[in-house]
C-alpha positions in Angstrom: 70.9 104.6 111.9 74.4 103.6 111.7 76.3 104.3 108.4 79.9 104.0 107.5 81.7 106.7 105.4 81.0 106.0 101.8 83.2 108.4 99.9 86.1 106.1 99.1 84.0 103.0 98.2 81.3 105.0 96.3 83.7 106.6 94.0 85.6 103.5 93.3 82.3 101.9 92.3 80.9 104.8 90.2 81.6 108.2 88.9 79.4 109.7 90.4 37.0 104.4 94.0 36.0 106.9 96.6 39.5 108.2 96.4 39.8 108.0 92.6 41.4 111.1 91.2 40.8 113.3 88.2 43.4 113.6 85.5 44.6 116.8 87.0 46.3 114.9 89.6 49.0 112.9 87.9 49.5 109.8 89.9 50.5 107.7 86.9 53.9 108.4 85.5 55.2 107.0 82.3 54.7 103.3 83.1 51.2 103.9 84.6 49.6 105.3 81.4 47.6 102.7 79.5 49.5 101.6 76.5 49.2 98.7 74.1 51.5 95.8 74.5 52.9 93.8 71.6 50.6 91.0 70.5 50.9 88.1 72.7 53.4 89.9 75.1 52.5 89.5 78.8 52.6 92.4 81.1 54.3 92.4 84.5 52.5 92.2 87.9 53.3 95.9 88.6 52.1 97.1 85.2 48.8 95.1 85.7 48.2 97.0 89.0 49.1 100.3 87.4 47.0 100.1 84.3 44.3 102.1 86.0 45.9 105.6 86.9 43.3 106.1 89.8 44.0 105.0 93.4 42.9 101.5 93.8 40.8 100.5 96.9 42.7 97.4 98.2 41.7 95.1 101.1 44.6 93.2 102.7 43.5 90.5 104.7 46.2 88.9 106.9 47.3 88.1 110.3 48.1 91.7 111.4 48.7 90.7 115.0 51.5 88.3 114.0 53.1 90.6 111.5 53.2 93.4 114.1 54.3 91.5 117.1 56.9 89.4 115.2 58.2 92.1 112.8 61.8 91.4 113.6 61.5 87.7 112.6 61.9 86.2 109.1 58.6 84.7 108.2 55.7 84.7 105.8 52.0 85.0 106.5 49.5 83.6 103.9 47.1 86.6 103.0 44.7 87.9 100.5 45.0 91.0 98.3 41.6 92.1 97.0 40.3 95.0 94.9 37.5 95.8 92.5 38.2 95.7 88.7 35.6 96.5 86.1 32.8 95.8 88.7 34.3 92.4 89.7 36.1 91.5 92.9 39.7 90.3 92.3 41.2 88.2 95.0 45.0 87.4 94.8 46.8 84.9 97.1 49.9 86.5 98.5 52.4 85.8 101.3 53.4 88.8 103.3 56.6 89.3 105.3 57.8 92.3 107.2 60.8 94.2 105.7 62.9 97.3 106.3 65.7 97.4 108.8 65.2 100.8 110.5 61.4 101.0 109.9 60.9 97.8 111.9 62.3 99.6 114.9 60.5 103.0 114.2 57.2 101.9 112.9 54.2 100.0 114.4 53.3 98.9 110.9 56.6 98.2 109.1 56.8 97.8 105.2 55.8 94.5 103.7 57.2 92.4 101.0 54.3 90.9 99.0 55.2 87.5 97.4 52.6 86.5 94.9 52.0 83.0 93.6 53.8 82.3 90.3 51.2 79.8 89.3 48.4 82.3 89.8 50.3 84.9 87.9 50.7 82.5 84.9 46.9 81.6 85.0 46.0 85.4 85.0 48.2 85.8 81.9 50.9 87.9 83.8 54.7 87.3 83.6 55.5 85.0 86.5 59.1 86.0 86.6 58.4 89.2 88.6 56.3 87.9 91.5 57.3 90.2 94.4 56.4 93.9 95.2 57.3 96.1 98.2 54.4 97.7 100.0 55.3 100.9 101.9 52.8 101.3 104.8 51.7 104.2 107.1 54.2 103.4 109.8 52.1 104.9 112.7 48.4 105.4 112.9 48.3 109.2 112.6 47.7 111.8 110.0 51.2 113.2 110.3 52.6 109.8 109.4 50.4 109.4 106.5 51.6 112.7 105.2 55.2 111.5 105.6 54.2 108.5 103.4 52.7 110.7 100.9 55.8 112.9 100.7 58.0 109.9 100.2 55.8 108.7 97.5 56.1 112.2 95.9 60.0 112.0 96.1 59.8 108.7 94.0 57.6 110.4 91.5 60.0 113.4 91.4 62.9 111.1 90.5 60.7 109.5 87.8 60.4 113.0 86.4 64.2 113.4 86.4 65.2 110.1 85.0 63.7 106.8 83.8 66.4 105.0 85.8 64.3 105.0 88.9 61.8 102.9 90.7 58.2 103.3 89.7 55.6 103.4 92.3 51.8 103.0 92.6 49.7 104.8 95.2 46.8 102.7 96.7 44.3 103.1 99.6 44.5 99.9 101.7 42.1 98.5 104.2 44.2 96.5 106.5 42.0 93.7 107.9 43.0 91.1 110.5 41.9 87.5 109.8 41.0 86.9 113.4 39.6 90.3 114.1 42.2 90.7 116.9 43.3 94.1 115.4 40.8 96.9 114.5 40.7 97.4 110.7 42.3 100.7 109.5 42.3 102.2 106.0 45.3 104.2 105.0 47.3 105.4 101.9 50.2 103.1 101.1 52.3 102.6 97.8 53.6 99.8 95.8 57.2 99.7 94.5 58.1 97.7 91.6 60.5 94.9 92.2 64.2 95.5 91.4 64.3 92.6 88.8 61.2 94.2 87.2 62.7 97.7 87.2 65.9 96.3 85.6 64.1 94.5 83.0 62.1 97.5 82.1 65.5 99.3 81.5 67.0 96.4 79.5 69.4 95.7 82.5 70.1 93.1 85.1 70.7 93.6 88.8 74.1 93.1 90.2 75.2 92.7 93.8 78.9 93.1 93.5 81.0 95.6 95.5 84.0 95.3 93.1 83.0 97.2 90.1 85.2 98.7 87.5 84.9 102.5 87.4 84.9 102.4 83.6 81.8 100.3 83.7 79.7 103.0 85.5 77.5 105.6 83.8 79.2 108.9 84.9 76.4 111.2 83.9 73.7 109.0 85.7 75.7 108.9 88.8 76.0 112.7 88.9 72.3 113.0 88.3 71.7 110.7 91.3 74.1 112.7 93.5 72.3 115.9 92.5 68.9 114.4 93.4 70.1 113.3 96.8 71.3 116.8 97.3 68.0 118.3 96.1 66.0 116.3 98.6 68.7 116.5 101.2 69.3 112.8 101.7 72.5 111.4 103.2 70.9 108.0 104.0 72.5 106.1 101.2 75.8 104.3 100.6 76.7 102.7 97.2 79.7 100.8 98.7 77.5 99.1 101.2 74.6 98.9 98.8 72.5 100.8 101.5 69.2 102.1 100.0 70.9 101.7 96.5 70.5 99.1 93.7 73.1 98.5 91.0 71.9 97.5 87.5 73.9 96.7 84.4 72.6 97.7 81.1 72.7 94.6 78.9 73.6 96.6 75.7 76.1 99.2 76.8 77.4 97.1 79.8 77.3 100.3 81.9 76.3 100.2 85.5 73.6 102.5 86.8 73.0 103.3 90.4 69.2 103.4 91.4 68.2 104.8 94.8 65.3 104.0 97.1 64.0 104.7 100.6 63.7 108.5 101.1 62.1 108.8 104.4 65.2 110.2 106.1 65.5 113.0 103.6 65.0 116.6 104.5 62.1 116.9 101.9 60.1 114.3 103.8 61.3 115.7 107.0 59.9 112.8 109.2 60.2 113.4 112.9 62.2 110.3 113.4 64.9 111.2 110.8 68.3 112.3 112.2 71.4 113.8 110.6 74.0 111.3 109.3 76.8 111.1 111.8 79.2 110.2 109.1 78.9 113.7 107.7 79.1 117.4 109.0 75.4 117.6 109.0 73.6 119.3 111.8 70.1 118.7 110.7 68.4 116.6 108.0 67.4 119.8 106.0 71.1 120.9 105.9 72.0 120.0 102.2 75.3 118.3 101.6 76.6 117.2 98.1 78.0 113.7 98.6 80.6 112.6 96.1 83.3 114.3 94.1 82.0 117.5 92.5 82.1 116.9 88.8 84.0 119.3 86.3 82.2 122.5 85.2 81.2 120.9 81.9 79.7 117.8 83.5 78.0 119.9 86.2 76.4 122.2 83.6 74.9 119.3 81.8 73.4 118.0 85.1 72.2 121.4 86.1 70.6 122.0 82.7 68.7 118.7 83.1 67.3 119.8 86.6 66.5 123.2 85.2 64.4 121.7 82.4 62.4 119.8 84.9 61.9 122.6 87.5 58.4 123.6 86.4 57.2 120.0 86.1 58.4 119.2 89.6 57.0 122.3 91.3 53.7 121.9 89.4 53.6 118.3 90.6 54.2 119.3 94.2 51.6 122.2 94.0 48.9 120.0 92.4 49.2 117.0 94.7 45.9 117.7 96.6 46.1 114.6 98.7 48.7 116.4 100.8 47.5 119.4 102.8 48.4 122.8 101.4 50.7 123.9 104.1 52.8 120.6 103.7 52.9 121.3 99.9 54.0 124.8 100.4 56.8 123.7 102.7 58.0 121.2 100.0 57.7 123.9 97.3 59.9 126.3 99.3 62.5 123.7 100.0 62.8 122.7 96.5 63.0 126.2 95.3 66.0 126.7 97.6 67.7 123.9 95.8 67.2 125.8 92.5 68.7 128.9 93.9 71.8 126.8 94.8 72.2 125.3 91.4 71.9 128.8 89.8 75.0 129.6 91.8 77.5 126.7 91.1 80.0 128.3 93.5 77.5 128.0 96.4 76.8 124.3 95.3 80.5 123.5 95.1 81.2 124.8 98.8 78.6 122.1 99.9 80.4 119.3 98.2 82.2 116.6 100.1 85.3 116.2 98.1 87.5 113.0 97.9 91.1 112.5 96.7 90.1 109.1 95.7 87.7 110.0 92.9 88.8 107.9 89.8 88.1 110.8 87.4 91.1 112.7 88.7 
C-alpha cells in the first residue's frame, strides 16, 4: 500500500438468532443500547439496525458473481437486505457497490457500500438523510480471515471505549446468497459501520473534506488521543493530509475540527497476514509500534495517558470476554495491549518511539 509521508501535512492540519449473545458479551456500545427518543423524533438507519444488541441474522440476496468479478468497477447491484424482527421478516431494497481500495485487490469478497432507498426509509419512519452504510465482509472464505474481521471489529469497539468521537459499528451474521445461484451461499460474520454523515450528526458536527485547515481550529487533545490509539494498536496506515483512513468533522458549536479514524486491518493488533510495514516510516514489522506525530508536552501527555489508564480494565475485559474469538487469539491481543500499557507507564520509552517533526505548529 503506497503512502506518502504525512508528518508535515498532518501537523499543519491538526495538533495532534442462533448467534444471539448473552448480556455478558457486550456487543452494543453506547449507541446500541435501547433508549427512548424524543417524542416524534425519527431515529437513523444505523440506530434502527442497532436497537437489538444481539447479532442479527441477515440474508443479503444479490448478484455475488458480478460483485466479485467486477469489484474494480464503479457500479451498483439491486439487492435485498433481509432479517427477522419480532417474528416478522423484514425486506429492504438496497443497492450494493464494492468499495475499499486495497481490499479490492486483497480480498475475494471486498467490502460493500449499502445504499438504501430514501423513499423506503421515509415510509418506515426512519431519517432518510442517512441512507448509506458500509459493510465490512470476511475478505476470504477461511476461519483465519473471519478472525481478522472480528479483531478489526474489536478495534472499533475499543476506540468507542476511549472516545465518543469514533465510528460506531454493529456486528451481524450474514448469509450471502446469489440471485442466480451461480455462487454457493456462505454465512459469515460481518459488521456495519455507521455513515460518516450520521456519525458527524451524532456528534453535532459536519463532515469537511478540506486539506487547508487552520491549526487553531483543531482539537489538540482529541488529536493526541487519536495518535495514542494508533500507537496502541500499532497502526501506521493513516494520513490526515491525504485523508487516508481518516475523516474530518467540524463541531457546529465549538467550530473545532476532530479527526476520526477508520480501517484498522493493517494494524499490528489485527495482524492480518497481508498487512505490511509502512515504507514511509522506519518500521520493520506491523507490530513494531511507532508514535506518529509530534510528541505532546509532558502536561498534555499526562492527560492523554490518564485517559488511557482509566480505560485499561474495560478494554482488557472486553478483549478477554469476547468469546466469538478463539481464546488463543484473545490472549495474543491481551498481551499486545498490555505491552502498550507498559510503554505509557514509562513516558521516556514512549517518547523514544515518537517520529518528531520540526513543523509542528505548537512549537
